[in-house]
C-alpha positions in Angstrom: 129.8 266.9 29.2 128.6 263.2 26.9 129.3 263.6 23.3 129.0 260.3 22.4 126.8 260.2 19.0 127.0 264.0 18.9 127.3 265.3 15.6 131.0 266.4 15.9 133.3 264.8 13.5 136.9 264.7 13.4 139.3 266.4 10.5 141.1 263.7 9.6 142.5 264.5 6.1 144.9 267.5 4.9 143.7 270.4 4.3 145.3 271.5 1.2 146.1 275.1 1.8 149.1 275.3 -0.1 147.2 274.3 -3.6 149.2 271.5 -4.0 148.4 268.8 -7.0 147.8 266.1 -6.1 151.2 264.5 -7.4 152.6 266.7 -4.9 150.6 265.6 -2.2 151.6 262.3 -2.6 155.2 263.4 -2.8 154.8 265.3 0.3 153.1 262.0 2.1 156.3 259.9 1.4 159.3 262.9 1.7 157.3 264.0 4.9 157.9 260.1 6.1 161.2 259.9 5.6 162.1 263.0 7.0 160.6 262.5 10.6 162.3 258.3 10.4 165.4 260.9 9.4 165.3 263.5 11.9 163.6 262.2 14.9 164.6 265.0 17.5 162.8 267.2 15.4 158.7 268.4 15.4 157.4 267.0 12.8 154.9 269.7 12.6 158.7 272.0 11.6 159.6 269.3 9.5 156.2 269.9 7.1 156.3 273.7 7.7 160.2 273.5 5.8 159.1 271.2 3.5 156.2 273.4 2.4 158.0 276.6 2.5 160.9 274.8 0.2 158.4 273.6 -1.8 156.4 276.9 -2.7 159.6 278.8 -3.5 161.9 279.1 -6.2 165.6 277.5 -5.8 167.1 281.4 -6.9 164.5 282.4 -4.3 165.9 280.0 -1.5 169.6 280.8 -2.6 168.4 284.4 -2.5 167.2 283.8 0.9 170.2 282.1 2.5 172.7 284.9 1.4 171.0 287.4 2.4 171.2 285.8 6.5 168.4 287.5 7.3 167.3 284.1 9.6 170.9 284.6 11.3 170.0 288.6 12.8 169.2 288.9 16.2 165.4 289.6 16.9 163.5 292.5 17.4 160.7 291.0 19.1 161.0 291.3 23.1 161.5 288.0 24.4 160.1 287.6 28.0 160.2 290.3 31.2 158.5 291.2 33.7 155.5 293.8 34.1 156.1 296.4 37.2 152.8 298.2 36.4 150.0 298.1 34.5 147.4 301.1 34.7 143.9 300.7 32.9 141.9 303.9 32.0 138.3 303.2 30.9 138.0 304.1 27.7 134.5 307.2 27.1 133.8 305.2 23.2 132.3 302.8 25.7 134.0 300.1 23.4 135.1 298.6 26.3 
């Protein structure tokens, strides 16, 4: 399949999903560059997510999250496992 000369283009510009101002976007770009240099062992997308989260919440909200220690509680999600048997039944509604 040859895609050369096709109309498929890549979006190289950051999509501002968080509605940051122009100043915040410039600050974000500079902060992320510094953080990625300081923490090269961390995934850049995780650094980006953490920066977005901390800049979308007030200092009081962040302190409340830290004090609640919700992030230290064990997950209620089932992690891993093996299916021993699976039964597939036909639905009479013909929605399958």
